[in-house]
C-alpha positions as CSV (number, residue, x, y, z in Angstrom):
1,M,16.5,31.8,-34.9
2,R,17.5,28.4,-33.5
3,D,14.8,28.6,-30.9
4,A,12.1,29.5,-33.6
5,Q,13.2,26.5,-35.7
6,K,12.9,24.1,-32.6
7,L,9.5,25.6,-31.9
8,L,8.3,25.0,-35.3
9,E,9.6,21.5,-35.5
10,R,8.0,20.6,-32.3
11,A,4.8,22.0,-33.4
12,L,4.9,20.0,-36.8
13,R,5.6,16.9,-34.8
14,R,2.5,17.5,-32.7
15,F,0.4,18.9,-35.1
16,P,1.5,17.3,-38.5
17,G,-1.9,18.1,-40.3
18,D,-1.8,21.6,-39.5
19,V,-1.1,23.3,-43.0
20,S,-0.4,26.7,-41.5
21,L,2.7,25.3,-39.7
22,W,3.9,23.7,-43.1
23,L,3.4,27.1,-44.8
24,N,6.0,28.7,-42.4
25,L,8.8,26.5,-43.8
26,P,9.2,28.8,-47.0
27,A,9.8,31.9,-44.9
28,A,12.3,29.8,-42.6
29,L,14.1,28.8,-46.0
30,L,14.2,32.6,-47.0
31,S,15.6,33.8,-43.9
32,L,18.3,31.0,-43.9
33,D,18.9,32.2,-47.7
34,G,19.5,35.7,-46.4
35,A,21.7,34.6,-43.5
36,L,23.8,32.5,-45.9
37,R,24.2,35.3,-48.4
38,A,25.6,37.5,-45.5
39,D,27.9,34.7,-44.4
40,P,28.0,31.6,-46.8
41,R,30.0,29.4,-44.4
42,N,27.5,30.0,-41.5
43,F,27.5,26.5,-40.0
44,L,24.3,26.7,-38.2
45,A,22.4,28.3,-41.1
46,L,23.5,25.5,-43.5
47,L,22.6,22.8,-41.1
48,M,19.1,24.3,-40.5
49,R,18.6,24.7,-44.1
50,A,19.6,21.2,-44.7
51,H,17.4,19.9,-42.1
52,I,14.3,21.8,-43.5
53,L,15.1,20.7,-46.9
54,E,15.3,17.0,-45.8
55,A,12.0,17.4,-44.1
56,Q,10.5,18.6,-47.3
57,G,11.8,15.5,-49.2
58,Q,14.5,17.5,-51.0
59,T,17.1,15.2,-49.9
60,R,19.7,16.1,-53.0
61,Q,19.7,19.8,-52.0
62,A,20.1,19.0,-48.4
63,A,23.0,16.9,-49.4
64,R,24.5,19.7,-51.0
65,D,24.1,21.8,-48.0
66,I,25.8,19.2,-45.8
67,Q,28.6,19.0,-48.2
68,R,29.0,22.7,-48.1
69,E,29.1,22.3,-44.4
70,L,31.8,19.8,-44.3
71,A,33.8,21.9,-46.9
72,G,33.6,24.9,-44.7
73,A,34.6,22.9,-41.5
74,R,37.9,21.8,-43.4
75,A,38.9,25.2,-44.3
């Protein structure tokens, strides 16, 4: 999953006007949501979800994900 995310990010930087690439972000979020249902404290999934949300301009939700990461790291 990490490699797929990196490839998508690289493609978005190279082709920012390619709508089909941006349309893949909801699928990535669904996958991450599924991973977090299975393991709500999964650091990588929380980090990736926050990164995607931030890229979409959803900074409040991204901040909540970062807070969840930090809370999990302290536990």
